[in-house]
N, C-alpha and C positions, 0 to 999 in steps of 0.2 A: 116597323118605322125607325126605332132607334138604330138598328143595324144598317139600314139604308142611308141614314144621316151620317153614321160613322164612316161608311164605305165611301160615300160621296166627298167628305171632308178629306179623307186619305188620299183619293184619286186627285183632288185639286192640289194638294200638298206635292204630290209626286209630279204632276204636270209643271207646278211653280219651279220645282227644283231642276227637273230633268228635261222639261218640254222646250226650253229655249235653245236654240242652236249654240253648239259648242263654239268658243272662240278659236279652237284649233282646227276647225272645218275649213277655213280659209282665211287668208291674210284680210280680206276685206271686212270679216266680222270680227277681228281682233280689236279691243278697245285701244285708242291711240294713249300712249304715255302721256301723263299730266304731271305738273310740278306738284310737289308735297303739299298738302292741304294744311292750313293752320286749324288745329282742333281744340284750342284753347282760347279764351278771351285775352289773356296776358301771356306773354312768351316766358319760357323757363330756360334760363342759361345753364349750359353744361359745365361752365368752367367756375361755378361757385360751390362752396362747401355746405351751403344751407338749401332747404327745400321749403316752399311754401305754395300750397294749391288749396283748391276747394272745388265743391260740386253741389248742385241743387237738382233734386229730382221730384217732379211732380207727376203723380199718376191718377188720373180719373177713370173710374170703372163703373159699369152699370149693367144690370140685366132686367129683362121683363119678367112677368109672371110665368110660372110654369106649373105643370101637373104635379100635385102633391096630395094624396089622400091623408096624410098625417105629418106632423111636424114636432121634433122633439127640442130639448133644451140645447142641443149642440147641433142644430140643423142648419143648413143653408136656407135661408128664408125664402119661400116660394112667391112672395109678393114682390113688386117693383123695388128695385134698389138702386141707389147711387151713392158712391163714396169717393173721396179724395185723399190720397196719402200725400205728405209733405216730408221729404228727407233732405237735410243738408249735412254736409261734412267738410271740416277743415283739416288738412295734413300739414304737419310741420316737421322737419327733420334737419339734422346737422351731421356732416360727417367729421367726426372726431379725430380719426385717424385714417390712413389710406384703407385699412380693412375694417374699420368700426364705424358704424353709424347708428344714430337713435332717432326714432320717429314717434309722434304722438298724433292721435286723431280726436278731434271732438265732434260729436254728432248729435243731431236732433232728429228724431222720428215722431212726427205729428200726424194729425188727421186719423182716418180709420180705413179699414178696409170693409168690403161688402160682408154682411153678417158678423162683423167683428172678427174676421178671419176663422170662423167655424164653419163646420159642415162639409169641408172638402179636405181630402188628403193632398191632392195637388192644388193647393189654393193659388189664386190667380194673381197675387201681387207679393213678390218677395220683400219689398220695402216695408210691408206693414208689420209692426211689432204685435205678437200675439196676445199681448195684454194691453189694451187700449187705455186702462186705468193709469198707466204710467205716464201718459200725456206727452207734451213736446219739450220738456225740459231738457236742455243740453246735458250731455254726460260724457264721460271718458270712454271712448270705443276701443282705442288701441293706444299702447305705450310699451314700445319694444326696443331692445338693443339688438343689433346685428352685428356678428363678428364673422368675417369671411377669412379662412386660413388657406392660403395658397398652398397646392401641392405640386405645382409645376411652374416654370417661368414663362411659359407660353400663355398668352392672354387673347381674348376676344372681345369685341365691342358688345356693349351692353345697353338697352334702353333705360335711361335714367327715370326713376320714378319714386313715389314715397316709400316704397318697400325695399329699394336697392338705389343708393345715391351714386354709386360708382358708374363711371362711363365705360370703364374696361374691367373685365374680371378674368381671373385664371381660368383655364378650360378645365382643369381638374382642381377641385376645392372642397373644403369642408365649410358648410353655412351653418351657423349656429344662431337661432333667434329665441329670445326669451322676454316674457312680460305678459301684457294683455293684448290678446290677438283674436283673429277669427281662423278657426281651423280651415275652413274652406278658401281662405286667401291663399293657401299653399297646398291644399288636397283636393282632389277631384276637379281641378281646374280644367276648363275647356275652352279654347279659343273661340268657338262657335256658340256654345251655349252655357255661359256663366254669368253674363252681365246684364242685370235687370234694368240697367240705365239706357242701354242702347240696343239690346237684344230682346229675348224673351223675358216675361215677367212671371212665369209660373214656378212654383216651388219645385215641381218634380221635372221640370226641364232645366233650370239653371243649377241644379244640384241634383244628386242621385237620391231619389225618395226614400231609399232603403238605408241610406247611410246616416245613422242616428248619431252625428258627431257631437262632442261634448260642447255644450254651450248654454248660456243663459237664455231667457226668452228673446233678448235683442240679438242673439247670435254670437255673443263674445265669451271669452273664458281666459284664464291665466294658464299658461303652459310653456313647455319647452320644446323647440323643434330642431332636430339635427339632421342635415341633408349633406349627403355625398354626391357630388356632381362630376360627371365626365362628359366628354364631347357626345357620347352615343346613348348614355343612360344615366339615370339618377335613382337613388334610393333615399327615402326620408322617413323619420319616424318622430312620433309626438307623444308627450305625456300632457294631459290636460285635465282641468277640474270639471266635474259634473255638477249640475244644479242640485240642490237639497231636495226638490220635488220635481215632478214632471212639468216642464215648461215654466219653471220657476225663475225668478229673478236673482236670487241668492245662490252662491256657489258654496260647495261643500269642501272644506280644507282638510278632512279627515281621510288622507290618502290611502290608509290601510284598507279602507272599505269603499272609498269612492274615488275614481279616477277614469279617464278616457285614454286607452291605449291605441295608437293608429300606426300603421306601416303602409307605404305606398312605393312601388317600383314603377318608374316611367322609362319607356323604351322609345328612343328616337333613331333606330338603326336604319330606318328608310327615309327616302327624300321626302315623301309626302304624307307619310302616316306616323302619328304619335299615339301610343297606347300606354294606359296607365292602369295598374291593378292595385286595389286598395282593400285593406282589411282592417278590421277594429275590433275591440272588446270593451266594453263599458262595464265598470262596476260601480253600482249606485244602491240606493234604498228603493228599489223598484218592486212592483207587484207582479203576481202571476195570474194569467187569465184562466188557467185551470183551476187554481184554488178559490178564485172569486166565483167561478161557475159552480163548483162543488158546494161552497158555503151557501149559495142561494138555493140550490136543490135540497139541501139538508134543512132548509128553514131558518138557518142562521142569520142570513141577511135578507131583507125585504126585496132588494134588487142586487144584482151583481155589483160589487164595489171594489175595483182594482186597488183603491187606496187603502182599503182595510187589510189588504194581504201583501203588503210591502215587507221586504226583508233587506236589512243593511248587507251590503257585499253581494247582492245577486248580480249575476253577469249576463249581459246581452252582447252577442258578437254578430258580425256580418262580413260580407265581402262584396265587392263591386268592380266593374270594369267600365273603362271610359276611352273611348277612341275619337280622333279626329283626322279627316282626310282631305286634302286639297286635291280637287280634280283639274285644276288650272283654270284659266279664263275666268277668274273671279268666283268661282264655285267651290264651296266647301261642305262636306258632310260631317256629321257626328252621331255618336251612338252612345248610350248607357245601359247598364244592366245591373241589378243589384239584389241581394236577398239577405235577410237577417233571421236570427232565432225566433221561433214561433211563439213560445209561451210567456216570454218576458215582456213586460210593459213597454210600449213605445213611449220614449221618455224625453228626448231633447229636441228632435226636429220635427217630424210629422208621423201620422199613422199609416206606414206602408211596410209590408213584410216582404214584398217582391215587386219589382218594377222593370220595365223595358221602355227605353225611349230611342227615337231616331229622328233625324231632320237635318236642316242645312240652311244655308243662306247663299245669296248671290250678290255680287257687288254691283253698284249702281253704274259702274264704268261701262257696262253694255249700252246704257242709254245716256251716256255722257254725263253721269252724276256720280263720279267716283267716291264721294263721301257718303253715298246713301247706301242702304242694305235692306234686302227683302229676305225674309226668313219664315220658315214654317217648320213645325215639329209635331210628333205624334207621340203619346205616352200611355202605357197601360199599367196602372197599379193594382196590386192584389193584397188580400189579407190571408193570414194563416186560418185554419178551421177554428182554433180556439179563440182568435180575435174576433172573427165574424160571429160566432155563437155568442160570445160576450155581448157584442152589440145587438144581437138578435133578441137576446132576453132583456134588454133594457138598460144595459150598462152604459156608462159614459167614459169616453177617453177624454184627453185633454183638449182634442180637437172634434171628435166625432161623437154622436149619439142622437139618432132620430127616435127612440123609444122602440124601435122595431127594425127588421132588416130582411129584405129579401135580396140576398147577395148577388151582386154582379161586379165584374172588374170595373174600376173607375177608368173611363177612357177619355182621353183629353187631346184635342187638336188645337194648336195655337198658331197664329200667323201675325205678322208685324211688318211694317215698313217704316224705316227710320230715315229722315231726310236731314241732310247736313245744311242748315239754314245760313249760317255765317260764323266763322271762326269757332267759338265754343258753345254755339247755340244748335240744339237738335230738337226736332219735333218728330213724333211717333204716332201712328195709328194702328190698330189692329184688334184681334179679338180671338176669344177662346170658346170652342164649343166642348161642352162636357155632357157625357153620357153616364148615367148612374152617379150621380153626385153623392159623395160619401159611401160609395159601394152599394148603393140601394136602388134596385130595378124598379121600385114603386115610385120613384121620384125623377122628375126631369124628363127629357134632356133640356138643357139650358144653354143660352149663348151670353157671354159676358164681353161687351165692348170696351175697348181701351183707348184712351188719349194720354200722350205723355209728352212733357217738355223737360229737356235736360240741359243744363247749363255747366259748362266745365271752365274753371278758372285756373 
């Protein structure tokens, strides 16, 4: 039954992305050119040295009751659930010199996610803070200085935004950013699958689920990013602080034993294809699944306990690939795949050891709604043998723990429709089908419905 449901969802997704006639088939089906749409409530002038903008994102989600012979401390609850998350951000920046700008972002993440964001590796709402006890008190999310060092006199136009205030940039340059930031504002970015405000909402769709990037529980850290940019390719590297504990709010400043190292190569050699290859190595006070399992079998621990077997300076490493491709006529495709080392504790993002995702979106220009988008994606997440055995024996991760486990890959199909209502007002509806929630074949499947309101100032 579960396999038939997954197959049906995948077929629907493929039909949505490829079943519509291509705009290249005839001039009659090509969408007519339309004037640029206003996508913010207030205009932003390009000739000013300062920047001020904001956004509000409300996501409501719900699921019905589903089959579950048992439930653990970190399970997705099998009873009916409804939850609303509230996120607002204010960006402010100023261009100090032609090649130097600074920005800050104040944010509030309130409300909750279904089951308090527990029980799923590919959780359904990226806006949810994984520690609901933090509440909605505003906090400093980002505070960065950005220095761009030109390496040529040739320039190209650039889209002005909170991360880059310049309207023209050297085509060959060195970009340096330092301060409080989110690593995935600059790494593993994908034009089709990275924006929980207008696109997909799932953790394993908007980011690479196996990319355990350095961050606190809100998704931010302090770090340094250096990027060499050329017209056809870029390479960027980052050093960032790790949390003191898994999914923790406090960051560890002992760099000799705790840090996240990241490198990414971005290739733009082709007209329609962009390819990114990322690798990382995290050093932190992380546990070993094998050590926790062995201590349980020897009778030293009543249950496997990853926290009791942490070691300062332990290393977790991983790799990932990310691609986006434009088919033309408003159709775009994307894909991600990733893997990380099997025995070291999942620590900062989510509990995934390997993942594969693909999907795409279609512009509403096909039906004379150029500001709208329809998207669909498929994700398959997996665990290492040590990680799954740890959960089977009753161990708890920072997100997962049903008290038992009959392992199966967590399979996710998500779709959405985003409508541009007026200027900076967007409304979305969609849903996520999940087979084997938390990698458990004994539980589910389930469907999580989504409604979203986004305001851009």
